[in-house]
C-alpha positions as CSV (number, residue, x, y, z in Angstrom):
1,X,-172.3,-11.3,71.8
2,X,-168.8,-10.1,71.0
3,X,-167.3,-10.8,74.8
4,X,-168.0,-14.4,74.1
5,X,-166.1,-14.3,71.1
6,X,-162.8,-12.4,73.2
7,X,-163.4,-15.5,75.8
8,X,-163.3,-18.3,73.0
9,X,-160.4,-16.7,71.4
10,X,-158.6,-16.3,74.8
11,X,-159.3,-19.7,75.9
12,X,-158.5,-21.6,72.9
13,X,-154.8,-19.2,73.1
14,X,-154.5,-20.8,76.9
15,X,-155.1,-24.2,75.9
16,X,-152.9,-24.1,73.3
17,X,-150.2,-22.7,75.6
18,X,-150.5,-24.9,78.6
19,X,-151.7,-28.3,77.1
20,X,-148.9,-30.3,75.8
21,X,-149.1,-31.0,71.9
22,X,-150.1,-34.7,72.2
23,X,-153.4,-34.0,74.7
24,X,-154.8,-30.4,72.8
25,X,-157.6,-32.1,71.7
26,X,-158.2,-34.1,74.9
27,X,-158.1,-30.7,76.8
28,X,-160.4,-29.0,74.1
29,X,-162.8,-31.5,74.8
30,X,-162.7,-30.8,78.6
31,X,-163.1,-27.3,78.2
32,X,-166.2,-27.5,76.0
33,X,-167.5,-30.5,78.7
34,X,-166.9,-27.5,81.4
35,X,-168.2,-24.8,79.2
36,X,-171.9,-26.6,78.8
37,X,-171.8,-27.7,82.1
38,X,-171.5,-23.6,83.5
39,X,-174.6,-22.9,80.8
40,X,-176.4,-25.5,82.3
41,X,-175.6,-24.6,86.2
42,X,-176.0,-20.9,85.6
43,X,-179.6,-20.5,85.7
44,X,-180.0,-23.0,89.0
45,X,-177.2,-20.6,90.5
46,X,-179.2,-17.6,89.8
47,X,-182.8,-19.0,89.8
48,X,-182.5,-21.1,93.3
49,X,-181.6,-18.1,95.3
50,X,-183.5,-15.5,93.5
51,X,-186.7,-17.8,94.4
52,X,-185.6,-18.5,98.4
53,X,-183.3,-15.7,99.4
54,X,-184.2,-12.5,96.9
55,X,-181.5,-10.3,95.4
56,X,-179.4,-10.2,98.2
57,X,-178.7,-13.9,98.0
58,X,-178.4,-13.8,94.2
59,X,-175.5,-11.4,94.9
60,X,-174.1,-13.5,97.6
61,X,-174.0,-16.7,95.8
62,X,-172.3,-14.5,92.4
63,X,-169.6,-13.2,94.8
64,X,-169.1,-16.7,96.1
65,X,-168.8,-17.9,92.9
66,X,-166.3,-15.4,91.7
67,X,-164.3,-16.0,94.4
68,X,-164.4,-19.7,94.0
69,X,-163.5,-19.1,90.6
70,X,-160.7,-17.0,91.1
71,X,-159.3,-19.7,93.7
72,X,-159.5,-22.2,91.1
73,X,-157.7,-20.3,88.4
74,X,-154.6,-19.3,91.0
75,X,-152.6,-22.8,89.7
76,X,-153.7,-21.8,85.8
77,X,-152.0,-18.3,86.7
78,X,-149.2,-19.8,88.0
79,X,-148.6,-22.5,85.1
80,X,-148.9,-19.4,82.5
81,X,-146.1,-17.7,84.0
82,X,-143.7,-20.7,83.8
83,X,-141.9,-21.5,80.4
84,X,-143.6,-22.0,77.2
85,X,-143.3,-25.7,75.8
86,X,-142.0,-25.8,72.6
87,X,-144.5,-25.5,69.6
88,X,-144.0,-28.1,66.9
89,X,-142.7,-27.2,63.5
90,X,-144.9,-26.9,60.6
91,X,-142.1,-27.0,58.3
92,X,-140.7,-30.1,56.9
93,X,-136.8,-30.6,58.5
94,X,-134.2,-32.5,56.6
């Protein structure tokens, strides 16, 4: 359970850093939708190979998902290395 909490905090920090201020709500909604989709797809991605190919196919499927996830995250890593967008000020300006 604590690992999930760390992941949520880290994902929120990444979203806060990369999303433009006017689109943070939209980006958070998209992240929530993909998280829900992952929760639904995970049993299928583990159950189907286990039923049809055994533990070896589960391992291969898991490895393929890890590689795909890493490839998909490469642009995010490049984006995070770039300059930070200015944060809106919470103090009133006069």
